[in-house]
PDB file of N, CA, C and O in Angstrom:
ATOM      1  N   MET A   1     -14.000   9.481 -11.986  1.00  0.00           N
ATOM      2  CA  MET A   1     -13.212  10.407 -12.767  1.00  0.00           C
ATOM      3  C   MET A   1     -11.773   9.883 -12.821  1.00  0.00           C
ATOM      4  O   MET A   1     -11.235   9.418 -11.815  1.00  0.00           O
ATOM      5  N   LYS A   2     -11.174   9.961 -13.973  1.00  0.00           N
ATOM      6  CA  LYS A   2      -9.809   9.476 -14.154  1.00  0.00           C
ATOM      7  C   LYS A   2      -8.799  10.411 -13.486  1.00  0.00           C
ATOM      8  O   LYS A   2      -9.066  11.592 -13.267  1.00  0.00           O
ATOM      9  N   ASP A   3      -7.632   9.844 -13.169  1.00  0.00           N
ATOM     10  CA  ASP A   3      -6.598  10.620 -12.475  1.00  0.00           C
ATOM     11  C   ASP A   3      -6.207  11.882 -13.236  1.00  0.00           C
ATOM     12  O   ASP A   3      -6.034  12.942 -12.634  1.00  0.00           O
ATOM     13  N   GLU A   4      -6.064  11.772 -14.569  1.00  0.00           N
ATOM     14  CA  GLU A   4      -5.648  12.953 -15.333  1.00  0.00           C
ATOM     15  C   GLU A   4      -6.743  14.019 -15.344  1.00  0.00           C
ATOM     16  O   GLU A   4      -6.440  15.211 -15.389  1.00  0.00           O
ATOM     17  N   GLU A   5      -8.008  13.605 -15.303  1.00  0.00           N
ATOM     18  CA  GLU A   5      -9.106  14.570 -15.213  1.00  0.00           C
ATOM     19  C   GLU A   5      -9.093  15.264 -13.851  1.00  0.00           C
ATOM     20  O   GLU A   5      -9.303  16.474 -13.761  1.00  0.00           O
ATOM     21  N   LEU A   6      -8.845  14.487 -12.792  1.00  0.00           N
ATOM     22  CA  LEU A   6      -8.752  15.075 -11.451  1.00  0.00           C
ATOM     23  C   LEU A   6      -7.579  16.038 -11.351  1.00  0.00           C
ATOM     24  O   LEU A   6      -7.688  17.098 -10.735  1.00  0.00           O
ATOM     25  N   ASP A   7      -6.467  15.669 -11.955  1.00  0.00           N
ATOM     26  CA  ASP A   7      -5.295  16.554 -11.934  1.00  0.00           C
ATOM     27  C   ASP A   7      -5.595  17.884 -12.621  1.00  0.00           C
ATOM     28  O   ASP A   7      -5.190  18.942 -12.138  1.00  0.00           O
ATOM     29  N   GLY A   8      -6.307  17.830 -13.749  1.00  0.00           N
ATOM     30  CA  GLY A   8      -6.670  19.056 -14.454  1.00  0.00           C
ATOM     31  C   GLY A   8      -7.629  19.908 -13.639  1.00  0.00           C
ATOM     32  O   GLY A   8      -7.485  21.128 -13.566  1.00  0.00           O
ATOM     33  N   LEU A   9      -8.602  19.258 -13.032  1.00  0.00           N
ATOM     34  CA  LEU A   9      -9.557  19.983 -12.192  1.00  0.00           C
ATOM     35  C   LEU A   9      -8.870  20.558 -10.968  1.00  0.00           C
ATOM     36  O   LEU A   9      -9.159  21.686 -10.568  1.00  0.00           O
ATOM     37  N   ARG A  10      -7.967  19.802 -10.371  1.00  0.00           N
ATOM     38  CA  ARG A  10      -7.209  20.283  -9.207  1.00  0.00           C
ATOM     39  C   ARG A  10      -6.403  21.530  -9.587  1.00  0.00           C
ATOM     40  O   ARG A  10      -6.363  22.503  -8.833  1.00  0.00           O
ATOM     41  N   ALA A  11      -5.768  21.495 -10.747  1.00  0.00           N
ATOM     42  CA  ALA A  11      -4.970  22.644 -11.201  1.00  0.00           C
ATOM     43  C   ALA A  11      -5.847  23.878 -11.388  1.00  0.00           C
ATOM     44  O   ALA A  11      -5.448  24.984 -11.025  1.00  0.00           O
ATOM     45  N   ARG A  12      -7.052  23.691 -11.959  1.00  0.00           N
ATOM     46  CA  ARG A  12      -7.957  24.833 -12.149  1.00  0.00           C
ATOM     47  C   ARG A  12      -8.442  25.377 -10.808  1.00  0.00           C
ATOM     48  O   ARG A  12      -8.505  26.590 -10.611  1.00  0.00           O
ATOM     49  N   LEU A  13      -8.783  24.481  -9.892  1.00  0.00           N
ATOM     50  CA  LEU A  13      -9.210  24.939  -8.567  1.00  0.00           C
ATOM     51  C   LEU A  13      -8.079  25.686  -7.859  1.00  0.00           C
ATOM     52  O   LEU A  13      -8.299  26.741  -7.265  1.00  0.00           O
ATOM     53  N   ASP A  14      -6.883  25.136  -7.926  1.00  0.00           N
ATOM     54  CA  ASP A  14      -5.738  25.778  -7.276  1.00  0.00           C
ATOM     55  C   ASP A  14      -5.436  27.142  -7.888  1.00  0.00           C
ATOM     56  O   ASP A  14      -4.965  28.044  -7.194  1.00  0.00           O
ATOM     57  N   ALA A  15      -5.704  27.297  -9.184  1.00  0.00           N
ATOM     58  CA  ALA A  15      -5.455  28.575  -9.847  1.00  0.00           C
ATOM     59  C   ALA A  15      -6.467  29.643  -9.423  1.00  0.00           C
ATOM     60  O   ALA A  15      -6.165  30.836  -9.471  1.00  0.00           O
ATOM     61  N   HIS A  16      -7.658  29.221  -9.010  1.00  0.00           N
ATOM     62  CA  HIS A  16      -8.709  30.181  -8.675  1.00  0.00           C
ATOM     63  C   HIS A  16      -8.953  30.372  -7.179  1.00  0.00           C
ATOM     64  O   HIS A  16      -9.728  31.241  -6.780  1.00  0.00           O
ATOM     65  N   HIS A  17      -8.297  29.566  -6.361  1.00  0.00           N
ATOM     66  CA  HIS A  17      -8.518  29.646  -4.919  1.00  0.00           C
ATOM     67  C   HIS A  17      -7.184  29.701  -4.181  1.00  0.00           C
ATOM     68  O   HIS A  17      -6.220  29.031  -4.551  1.00  0.00           O
ATOM     69  N   ASP A  18      -7.153  30.512  -3.134  1.00  0.00           N
ATOM     70  CA  ASP A  18      -6.038  30.503  -2.189  1.00  0.00           C
ATOM     71  C   ASP A  18      -6.533  29.734  -0.980  1.00  0.00           C
ATOM     72  O   ASP A  18      -7.353  30.231  -0.208  1.00  0.00           O
ATOM     73  N   TRP A  19      -6.035  28.523  -0.821  1.00  0.00           N
ATOM     74  CA  TRP A  19      -6.518  27.635   0.246  1.00  0.00           C
ATOM     75  C   TRP A  19      -5.938  28.028   1.587  1.00  0.00           C
ATOM     76  O   TRP A  19      -4.784  28.454   1.637  1.00  0.00           O
ATOM     77  N   PRO A  20      -6.678  27.908   2.675  1.00  0.00           N
ATOM     78  CA  PRO A  20      -8.091  27.539   2.737  1.00  0.00           C
ATOM     79  C   PRO A  20      -8.961  28.640   2.137  1.00  0.00           C
ATOM     80  O   PRO A  20      -8.616  29.821   2.169  1.00  0.00           O
ATOM     81  N   SER A  21     -10.095  28.216   1.591  1.00  0.00           N
ATOM     82  CA  SER A  21     -10.975  29.140   0.891  1.00  0.00           C
ATOM     83  C   SER A  21     -12.418  28.664   0.988  1.00  0.00           C
ATOM     84  O   SER A  21     -12.682  27.469   1.120  1.00  0.00           O
ATOM     85  N   GLU A  22     -13.344  29.609   0.920  1.00  0.00           N
ATOM     86  CA  GLU A  22     -14.744  29.231   0.872  1.00  0.00           C
ATOM     87  C   GLU A  22     -15.043  28.669  -0.516  1.00  0.00           C
ATOM     88  O   GLU A  22     -14.667  29.252  -1.533  1.00  0.00           O
ATOM     89  N   TYR A  23     -15.718  27.538  -0.537  1.00  0.00           N
ATOM     90  CA  TYR A  23     -16.093  26.905  -1.795  1.00  0.00           C
ATOM     91  C   TYR A  23     -17.606  26.731  -1.807  1.00  0.00           C
ATOM     92  O   TYR A  23     -18.208  26.369  -0.796  1.00  0.00           O
ATOM     93  N   MET A  24     -18.213  26.995  -2.962  1.00  0.00           N
ATOM     94  CA  MET A  24     -19.653  26.867  -3.090  1.00  0.00           C
ATOM     95  C   MET A  24     -19.980  25.535  -3.776  1.00  0.00           C
ATOM     96  O   MET A  24     -19.629  25.314  -4.936  1.00  0.00           O
ATOM     97  N   PHE A  25     -20.644  24.675  -3.048  1.00  0.00           N
ATOM     98  CA  PHE A  25     -21.120  23.402  -3.574  1.00  0.00           C
ATOM     99  C   PHE A  25     -22.578  23.585  -3.965  1.00  0.00           C
ATOM    100  O   PHE A  25     -23.334  24.245  -3.253  1.00  0.00           O
ATOM    101  N   LYS A  26     -22.983  23.001  -5.100  1.00  0.00           N
ATOM    102  CA  LYS A  26     -24.372  23.105  -5.518  1.00  0.00           C
ATOM    103  C   LYS A  26     -24.857  21.732  -5.957  1.00  0.00           C
ATOM    104  O   LYS A  26     -24.219  21.055  -6.763  1.00  0.00           O
ATOM    105  N   PHE A  27     -26.000  21.340  -5.408  1.00  0.00           N
ATOM    106  CA  PHE A  27     -26.578  20.032  -5.696  1.00  0.00           C
ATOM    107  C   PHE A  27     -28.056  20.187  -6.016  1.00  0.00           C
ATOM    108  O   PHE A  27     -28.733  21.065  -5.480  1.00  0.00           O
ATOM    109  N   ILE A  28     -28.545  19.325  -6.893  1.00  0.00           N
ATOM    110  CA  ILE A  28     -29.973  19.233  -7.163  1.00  0.00           C
ATOM    111  C   ILE A  28     -30.386  17.819  -6.808  1.00  0.00           C
ATOM    112  O   ILE A  28     -29.787  16.844  -7.260  1.00  0.00           O
ATOM    113  N   SER A  29     -31.417  17.729  -5.993  1.00  0.00           N
ATOM    114  CA  SER A  29     -31.865  16.454  -5.451  1.00  0.00           C
ATOM    115  C   SER A  29     -33.381  16.343  -5.567  1.00  0.00           C
ATOM    116  O   SER A  29     -34.085  17.352  -5.568  1.00  0.00           O
ATOM    117  N   PRO A  30     -33.879  15.114  -5.663  1.00  0.00           N
ATOM    118  CA  PRO A  30     -35.321  14.976  -5.483  1.00  0.00           C
ATOM    119  C   PRO A  30     -35.682  15.572  -4.121  1.00  0.00           C
ATOM    120  O   PRO A  30     -34.914  15.453  -3.166  1.00  0.00           O
ATOM    121  N   ASN A  31     -36.825  16.197  -4.034  1.00  0.00           N
ATOM    122  CA  ASN A  31     -37.238  16.846  -2.791  1.00  0.00           C
ATOM    123  C   ASN A  31     -37.749  15.788  -1.818  1.00  0.00           C
ATOM    124  O   ASN A  31     -38.946  15.683  -1.549  1.00  0.00           O
ATOM    125  N   GLU A  32     -36.807  15.014  -1.304  1.00  0.00           N
ATOM    126  CA  GLU A  32     -37.106  13.947  -0.348  1.00  0.00           C
ATOM    127  C   GLU A  32     -36.281  14.206   0.906  1.00  0.00           C
ATOM    128  O   GLU A  32     -35.060  14.351   0.836  1.00  0.00           O
ATOM    129  N   LEU A  33     -36.946  14.263   2.039  1.00  0.00           N
ATOM    130  CA  LEU A  33     -36.286  14.595   3.297  1.00  0.00           C
ATOM    131  C   LEU A  33     -35.060  13.727   3.554  1.00  0.00           C
ATOM    132  O   LEU A  33     -34.020  14.235   3.973  1.00  0.00           O
ATOM    133  N   GLN A  34     -35.170  12.438   3.310  1.00  0.00           N
ATOM    134  CA  GLN A  34     -34.058  11.525   3.583  1.00  0.00           C
ATOM    135  C   GLN A  34     -32.819  11.873   2.754  1.00  0.00           C
ATOM    136  O   GLN A  34     -31.703  11.859   3.272  1.00  0.00           O
ATOM    137  N   ARG A  35     -33.011  12.180   1.481  1.00  0.00           N
ATOM    138  CA  ARG A  35     -31.852  12.531   0.635  1.00  0.00           C
ATOM    139  C   ARG A  35     -31.264  13.882   1.039  1.00  0.00           C
ATOM    140  O   ARG A  35     -30.045  14.033   1.106  1.00  0.00           O
ATOM    141  N   VAL A  36     -32.113  14.847   1.302  1.00  0.00           N
ATOM    142  CA  VAL A  36     -31.624  16.172   1.699  1.00  0.00           C
ATOM    143  C   VAL A  36     -30.829  16.054   2.998  1.00  0.00           C
ATOM    144  O   VAL A  36     -29.753  16.639   3.122  1.00  0.00           O
ATOM    145  N   GLU A  37     -31.348  15.311   3.955  1.00  0.00           N
ATOM    146  CA  GLU A  37     -30.632  15.133   5.221  1.00  0.00           C
ATOM    147  C   GLU A  37     -29.304  14.408   5.009  1.00  0.00           C
ATOM    148  O   GLU A  37     -28.318  14.722   5.675  1.00  0.00           O
ATOM    149  N   ALA A  38     -29.268  13.449   4.094  1.00  0.00           N
ATOM    150  CA  ALA A  38     -28.022  12.726   3.811  1.00  0.00           C
ATOM    151  C   ALA A  38     -26.975  13.662   3.216  1.00  0.00           C
ATOM    152  O   ALA A  38     -25.794  13.576   3.552  1.00  0.00           O
ATOM    153  N   ILE A  39     -27.411  14.553   2.336  1.00  0.00           N
ATOM    154  CA  ILE A  39     -26.473  15.532   1.759  1.00  0.00           C
ATOM    155  C   ILE A  39     -25.940  16.438   2.854  1.00  0.00           C
ATOM    156  O   ILE A  39     -24.730  16.638   2.963  1.00  0.00           O
ATOM    157  N   LEU A  40     -26.825  16.981   3.656  1.00  0.00           N
ATOM    158  CA  LEU A  40     -26.413  17.918   4.701  1.00  0.00           C
ATOM    159  C   LEU A  40     -25.503  17.253   5.737  1.00  0.00           C
ATOM    160  O   LEU A  40     -24.657  17.920   6.332  1.00  0.00           O
ATOM    161  N   ALA A  41     -25.668  15.955   5.957  1.00  0.00           N
ATOM    162  CA  ALA A  41     -24.833  15.239   6.920  1.00  0.00           C
ATOM    163  C   ALA A  41     -23.378  15.144   6.476  1.00  0.00           C
ATOM    164  O   ALA A  41     -22.495  14.885   7.293  1.00  0.00           O
ATOM    165  N   VAL A  42     -23.125  15.351   5.187  1.00  0.00           N
ATOM    166  CA  VAL A  42     -21.755  15.318   4.661  1.00  0.00           C
ATOM    167  C   VAL A  42     -20.967  16.543   5.130  1.00  0.00           C
ATOM    168  O   VAL A  42     -19.739  16.503   5.211  1.00  0.00           O
ATOM    169  N   PHE A  43     -21.670  17.615   5.433  1.00  0.00           N
ATOM    170  CA  PHE A  43     -21.031  18.882   5.786  1.00  0.00           C
ATOM    171  C   PHE A  43     -21.105  19.128   7.287  1.00  0.00           C
ATOM    172  O   PHE A  43     -22.002  18.614   7.956  1.00  0.00           O
ATOM    173  N   PRO A  44     -20.167  19.912   7.824  1.00  0.00           N
ATOM    174  CA  PRO A  44     -20.201  20.204   9.262  1.00  0.00           C
ATOM    175  C   PRO A  44     -21.508  20.897   9.660  1.00  0.00           C
ATOM    176  O   PRO A  44     -22.079  21.671   8.891  1.00  0.00           O
ATOM    177  N   GLU A  45     -21.955  20.605  10.857  1.00  0.00           N
ATOM    178  CA  GLU A  45     -23.157  21.239  11.375  1.00  0.00           C
ATOM    179  C   GLU A  45     -22.967  22.750  11.390  1.00  0.00           C
ATOM    180  O   GLU A  45     -21.900  23.247  11.751  1.00  0.00           O
ATOM    181  N   GLY A  46     -23.987  23.460  11.005  1.00  0.00           N
ATOM    182  CA  GLY A  46     -23.932  24.916  10.997  1.00  0.00           C
ATOM    183  C   GLY A  46     -23.427  25.508   9.689  1.00  0.00           C
ATOM    184  O   GLY A  46     -23.374  26.731   9.552  1.00  0.00           O
ATOM    185  N   THR A  47     -23.054  24.670   8.723  1.00  0.00           N
ATOM    186  CA  THR A  47     -22.604  25.168   7.426  1.00  0.00           C
ATOM    187  C   THR A  47     -23.781  25.850   6.734  1.00  0.00           C
ATOM    188  O   THR A  47     -24.871  25.280   6.675  1.00  0.00           O
ATOM    189  N   PRO A  48     -23.578  27.072   6.203  1.00  0.00           N
ATOM    190  CA  PRO A  48     -24.685  27.787   5.555  1.00  0.00           C
ATOM    191  C   PRO A  48     -25.232  27.033   4.342  1.00  0.00           C
ATOM    192  O   PRO A  48     -24.472  26.548   3.504  1.00  0.00           O
ATOM    193  N   VAL A  49     -26.561  26.944   4.264  1.00  0.00           N
ATOM    194  CA  VAL A  49     -27.232  26.234   3.167  1.00  0.00           C
ATOM    195  C   VAL A  49     -28.364  27.102   2.644  1.00  0.00           C
ATOM    196  O   VAL A  49     -29.189  27.593   3.415  1.00  0.00           O
ATOM    197  N   GLU A  50     -28.398  27.289   1.332  1.00  0.00           N
ATOM    198  CA  GLU A  50     -29.523  27.956   0.682  1.00  0.00           C
ATOM    199  C   GLU A  50     -30.331  26.866  -0.016  1.00  0.00           C
ATOM    200  O   GLU A  50     -29.768  26.007  -0.694  1.00  0.00           O
ATOM    201  N   ARG A  51     -31.641  26.905   0.149  1.00  0.00           N
ATOM    202  CA  ARG A  51     -32.525  25.909  -0.461  1.00  0.00           C
ATOM    203  C   ARG A  51     -33.492  26.614  -1.399  1.00  0.00           C
ATOM    204  O   ARG A  51     -34.003  27.695  -1.107  1.00  0.00           O
ATOM    205  N   LYS A  52     -33.726  25.963  -2.541  1.00  0.00           N
ATOM    206  CA  LYS A  52     -34.693  26.522  -3.485  1.00  0.00           C
ATOM    207  C   LYS A  52     -35.424  25.360  -4.144  1.00  0.00           C
ATOM    208  O   LYS A  52     -34.804  24.477  -4.736  1.00  0.00           O
ATOM    209  N   LEU A  53     -36.748  25.370  -4.034  1.00  0.00           N
ATOM    210  CA  LEU A  53     -37.575  24.337  -4.646  1.00  0.00           C
ATOM    211  C   LEU A  53     -37.792  24.631  -6.117  1.00  0.00           C
ATOM    212  O   LEU A  53     -37.853  25.789  -6.529  1.00  0.00           O
ATOM    213  N   SER A  54     -37.910  23.570  -6.909  1.00  0.00           N
ATOM    214  CA  SER A  54     -38.260  23.727  -8.314  1.00  0.00           C
ATOM    215  C   SER A  54     -39.707  24.205  -8.401  1.00  0.00           C
ATOM    216  O   SER A  54     -40.445  24.169  -7.416  1.00  0.00           O
ATOM    217  N   GLY A  55     -40.094  24.646  -9.572  1.00  0.00           N
ATOM    218  CA  GLY A  55     -41.453  25.171  -9.763  1.00  0.00           C
ATOM    219  C   GLY A  55     -42.541  24.203  -9.327  1.00  0.00           C
ATOM    220  O   GLY A  55     -43.530  24.614  -8.721  1.00  0.00           O
ATOM    221  N   GLY A  56     -42.370  22.928  -9.629  1.00  0.00           N
ATOM    222  CA  GLY A  56     -43.366  21.934  -9.255  1.00  0.00           C
ATOM    223  C   GLY A  56     -43.127  21.326  -7.893  1.00  0.00           C
ATOM    224  O   GLY A  56     -43.946  20.542  -7.413  1.00  0.00           O
ATOM    225  N   GLY A  57     -42.012  21.675  -7.257  1.00  0.00           N
ATOM    226  CA  GLY A  57     -41.698  21.172  -5.926  1.00  0.00           C
ATOM    227  C   GLY A  57     -41.129  19.759  -5.896  1.00  0.00           C
ATOM    228  O   GLY A  57     -40.932  19.188  -4.824  1.00  0.00           O
ATOM    229  N   LYS A  58     -40.867  19.197  -7.071  1.00  0.00           N
ATOM    230  CA  LYS A  58     -40.357  17.821  -7.138  1.00  0.00           C
ATOM    231  C   LYS A  58     -38.858  17.752  -6.800  1.00  0.00           C
ATOM    232  O   LYS A  58     -38.379  16.730  -6.310  1.00  0.00           O
ATOM    233  N   TYR A  59     -38.131  18.829  -7.060  1.00  0.00           N
ATOM    234  CA  TYR A  59     -36.686  18.878  -6.828  1.00  0.00           C
ATOM    235  C   TYR A  59     -36.336  20.046  -5.915  1.00  0.00           C
ATOM    236  O   TYR A  59     -37.090  21.010  -5.783  1.00  0.00           O
ATOM    237  N   ILE A  60     -35.175  19.928  -5.293  1.00  0.00           N
ATOM    238  CA  ILE A  60     -34.666  21.003  -4.452  1.00  0.00           C
ATOM    239  C   ILE A  60     -33.209  21.256  -4.818  1.00  0.00           C
ATOM    240  O   ILE A  60     -32.435  20.324  -5.034  1.00  0.00           O
ATOM    241  N   SER A  61     -32.857  22.514  -4.881  1.00  0.00           N
ATOM    242  CA  SER A  61     -31.481  22.933  -5.126  1.00  0.00           C
ATOM    243  C   SER A  61     -30.873  23.321  -3.786  1.00  0.00           C
ATOM    244  O   SER A  61     -31.464  24.084  -3.021  1.00  0.00           O
ATOM    245  N   LEU A  62     -29.697  22.793  -3.512  1.00  0.00           N
ATOM    246  CA  LEU A  62     -28.980  23.123  -2.282  1.00  0.00           C
ATOM    247  C   LEU A  62     -27.667  23.799  -2.652  1.00  0.00           C
ATOM    248  O   LEU A  62     -26.858  23.231  -3.385  1.00  0.00           O
ATOM    249  N   THR A  63     -27.458  24.989  -2.156  1.00  0.00           N
ATOM    250  CA  THR A  63     -26.193  25.696  -2.316  1.00  0.00           C
ATOM    251  C   THR A  63     -25.556  25.742  -0.946  1.00  0.00           C
ATOM    252  O   THR A  63     -26.112  26.306  -0.003  1.00  0.00           O
ATOM    253  N   ILE A  64     -24.384  25.143  -0.846  1.00  0.00           N
ATOM    254  CA  ILE A  64     -23.715  24.997   0.446  1.00  0.00           C
ATOM    255  C   ILE A  64     -22.342  25.650   0.346  1.00  0.00           C
ATOM    256  O   ILE A  64     -21.559  25.346  -0.554  1.00  0.00           O
ATOM    257  N   ARG A  65     -22.067  26.538   1.269  1.00  0.00           N
ATOM    258  CA  ARG A  65     -20.769  27.237   1.281  1.00  0.00           C
ATOM    259  C   ARG A  65     -19.979  26.764   2.493  1.00  0.00           C
ATOM    260  O   ARG A  65     -20.431  26.852   3.634  1.00  0.00           O
ATOM    261  N   GLU A  66     -18.778  26.258   2.203  1.00  0.00           N
ATOM    262  CA  GLU A  66     -17.922  25.755   3.276  1.00  0.00           C
ATOM    263  C   GLU A  66     -16.480  26.188   3.027  1.00  0.00           C
ATOM    264  O   GLU A  66     -16.019  26.212   1.886  1.00  0.00           O
ATOM    265  N   VAL A  67     -15.787  26.522   4.082  1.00  0.00           N
ATOM    266  CA  VAL A  67     -14.354  26.799   3.973  1.00  0.00           C
ATOM    267  C   VAL A  67     -13.639  25.452   3.978  1.00  0.00           C
ATOM    268  O   VAL A  67     -13.740  24.682   4.932  1.00  0.00           O
ATOM    269  N   VAL A  68     -12.915  25.185   2.894  1.00  0.00           N
ATOM    270  CA  VAL A  68     -12.189  23.924   2.755  1.00  0.00           C
ATOM    271  C   VAL A  68     -10.699  24.207   2.644  1.00  0.00           C
ATOM    272  O   VAL A  68     -10.289  25.311   2.284  1.00  0.00           O
ATOM    273  N   THR A  69      -9.894  23.197   2.959  1.00  0.00           N
ATOM    274  CA  THR A  69      -8.441  23.378   3.025  1.00  0.00           C
ATOM    275  C   THR A  69      -7.745  23.284   1.684  1.00  0.00           C
ATOM    276  O   THR A  69      -6.704  23.908   1.477  1.00  0.00           O
ATOM    277  N   ASP A  70      -8.319  22.498   0.759  1.00  0.00           N
ATOM    278  CA  ASP A  70      -7.659  22.308  -0.538  1.00  0.00           C
ATOM    279  C   ASP A  70      -8.612  21.635  -1.515  1.00  0.00           C
ATOM    280  O   ASP A  70      -9.740  21.288  -1.162  1.00  0.00           O
ATOM    281  N   ALA A  71      -8.145  21.455  -2.747  1.00  0.00           N
ATOM    282  CA  ALA A  71      -8.971  20.836  -3.786  1.00  0.00           C
ATOM    283  C   ALA A  71      -9.372  19.420  -3.408  1.00  0.00           C
ATOM    284  O   ALA A  71     -10.478  18.988  -3.735  1.00  0.00           O
ATOM    285  N   ASP A  72      -8.506  18.693  -2.731  1.00  0.00           N
ATOM    286  CA  ASP A  72      -8.843  17.320  -2.342  1.00  0.00           C
ATOM    287  C   ASP A  72     -10.024  17.281  -1.377  1.00  0.00           C
ATOM    288  O   ASP A  72     -10.797  16.323  -1.391  1.00  0.00           O
ATOM    289  N   ALA A  73     -10.173  18.297  -0.545  1.00  0.00           N
ATOM    290  CA  ALA A  73     -11.327  18.375   0.352  1.00  0.00           C
ATOM    291  C   ALA A  73     -12.606  18.586  -0.456  1.00  0.00           C
ATOM    292  O   ALA A  73     -13.658  18.049  -0.106  1.00  0.00           O
ATOM    293  N   VAL A  74     -12.521  19.363  -1.530  1.00  0.00           N
ATOM    294  CA  VAL A  74     -13.666  19.556  -2.426  1.00  0.00           C
ATOM    295  C   VAL A  74     -14.045  18.216  -3.052  1.00  0.00           C
ATOM    296  O   VAL A  74     -15.216  17.838  -3.061  1.00  0.00           O
ATOM    297  N   PHE A  75     -13.049  17.500  -3.575  1.00  0.00           N
ATOM    298  CA  PHE A  75     -13.310  16.196  -4.202  1.00  0.00           C
ATOM    299  C   PHE A  75     -13.933  15.229  -3.204  1.00  0.00           C
ATOM    300  O   PHE A  75     -14.835  14.468  -3.555  1.00  0.00           O
ATOM    301  N   SER A  76     -13.464  15.254  -1.979  1.00  0.00           N
ATOM    302  CA  SER A  76     -13.979  14.355  -0.953  1.00  0.00           C
ATOM    303  C   SER A  76     -15.467  14.597  -0.704  1.00  0.00           C
ATOM    304  O   SER A  76     -16.241  13.646  -0.594  1.00  0.00           O
ATOM    305  N   ARG A  77     -15.864  15.854  -0.615  1.00  0.00           N
ATOM    306  CA  ARG A  77     -17.275  16.175  -0.390  1.00  0.00           C
ATOM    307  C   ARG A  77     -18.127  15.670  -1.555  1.00  0.00           C
ATOM    308  O   ARG A  77     -19.185  15.078  -1.342  1.00  0.00           O
ATOM    309  N   TYR A  78     -17.666  15.905  -2.780  1.00  0.00           N
ATOM    310  CA  TYR A  78     -18.437  15.456  -3.943  1.00  0.00           C
ATOM    311  C   TYR A  78     -18.543  13.930  -3.980  1.00  0.00           C
ATOM    312  O   TYR A  78     -19.600  13.403  -4.330  1.00  0.00           O
ATOM    313  N   ARG A  79     -17.489  13.219  -3.632  1.00  0.00           N
ATOM    314  CA  ARG A  79     -17.537  11.757  -3.604  1.00  0.00           C
ATOM    315  C   ARG A  79     -18.551  11.257  -2.572  1.00  0.00           C
ATOM    316  O   ARG A  79     -19.305  10.319  -2.832  1.00  0.00           O
ATOM    317  N   GLN A  80     -18.558  11.890  -1.412  1.00  0.00           N
ATOM    318  CA  GLN A  80     -19.499  11.492  -0.359  1.00  0.00           C
ATOM    319  C   GLN A  80     -20.948  11.706  -0.791  1.00  0.00           C
ATOM    320  O   GLN A  80     -21.805  10.861  -0.529  1.00  0.00           O
ATOM    321  N   VAL A  81     -21.221  12.817  -1.442  1.00  0.00           N
ATOM    322  CA  VAL A  81     -22.585  13.100  -1.903  1.00  0.00           C
ATOM    323  C   VAL A  81     -22.937  12.160  -3.056  1.00  0.00           C
ATOM    324  O   VAL A  81     -24.066  11.675  -3.131  1.00  0.00           O
ATOM    325  N   GLN A  82     -21.995  11.900  -3.945  1.00  0.00           N
ATOM    326  CA  GLN A  82     -22.235  10.994  -5.059  1.00  0.00           C
ATOM    327  C   GLN A  82     -22.664   9.612  -4.558  1.00  0.00           C
ATOM    328  O   GLN A  82     -23.487   8.953  -5.194  1.00  0.00           O
ATOM    329  N   ALA A  83     -22.118   9.174  -3.432  1.00  0.00           N
ATOM    330  CA  ALA A  83     -22.447   7.866  -2.884  1.00  0.00           C
ATOM    331  C   ALA A  83     -23.909   7.767  -2.437  1.00  0.00           C
ATOM    332  O   ALA A  83     -24.434   6.662  -2.301  1.00  0.00           O
ATOM    333  N   ILE A  84     -24.566   8.892  -2.209  1.00  0.00           N
ATOM    334  CA  ILE A  84     -25.974   8.902  -1.805  1.00  0.00           C
ATOM    335  C   ILE A  84     -26.839   8.408  -2.957  1.00  0.00           C
ATOM    336  O   ILE A  84     -27.807   7.677  -2.744  1.00  0.00           O
ATOM    337  N   GLY A  85     -26.493   8.805  -4.170  1.00  0.00           N
ATOM    338  CA  GLY A  85     -27.242   8.385  -5.348  1.00  0.00           C
ATOM    339  C   GLY A  85     -28.399   9.308  -5.676  1.00  0.00           C
ATOM    340  O   GLY A  85     -29.054   9.846  -4.784  1.00  0.00           O
ATOM    341  N   GLY A  86     -28.642   9.486  -6.969  1.00  0.00           N
ATOM    342  CA  GLY A  86     -29.766  10.283  -7.423  1.00  0.00           C
ATOM    343  C   GLY A  86     -29.596  11.776  -7.268  1.00  0.00           C
ATOM    344  O   GLY A  86     -30.573  12.521  -7.357  1.00  0.00           O
ATOM    345  N   ILE A  87     -28.366  12.233  -7.035  1.00  0.00           N
ATOM    346  CA  ILE A  87     -28.086  13.658  -6.803  1.00  0.00           C
ATOM    347  C   ILE A  87     -27.273  14.189  -7.990  1.00  0.00           C
ATOM    348  O   ILE A  87     -26.338  13.536  -8.453  1.00  0.00           O
ATOM    349  N   PHE A  88     -27.640  15.375  -8.473  1.00  0.00           N
ATOM    350  CA  PHE A  88     -26.874  16.039  -9.511  1.00  0.00           C
ATOM    351  C   PHE A  88     -25.974  17.073  -8.857  1.00  0.00           C
ATOM    352  O   PHE A  88     -26.436  17.892  -8.062  1.00  0.00           O
ATOM    353  N   ALA A  89     -24.696  17.037  -9.191  1.00  0.00           N
ATOM    354  CA  ALA A  89     -23.751  18.034  -8.686  1.00  0.00           C
ATOM    355  C   ALA A  89     -23.444  19.018  -9.795  1.00  0.00           C
ATOM    356  O   ALA A  89     -23.203  18.626 -10.937  1.00  0.00           O
ATOM    357  N   LEU A  90     -23.453  20.290  -9.458  1.00  0.00           N
ATOM    358  CA  LEU A  90     -23.156  21.330 -10.453  1.00  0.00           C
ATOM    359  C   LEU A  90     -21.830  21.972 -10.146  1.00  0.00           C
ATOM    360  O   LEU A  90     -21.398  22.872 -10.866  1.00  0.00           O
TER     361      LEU A  90
END
């Protein structure tokens, strides 16, 4: 993502959140244990996670709620998950 796009997203996040704030991360991943574990490893142990399988069970949706300090912490989590590969972030 380009710097100006990040700046715009940061401004929108800052307008809607008083940091620190709980942020809801949502990912869709192939339903593979290794990928799911890699996603969860990005977040602190004990972070609440909701899981929902797709109708055919091929994909899993992960909703993760974490208290983060600022927009840059949100960006950091998304970058770490993006590095896993094959994951859709919503």
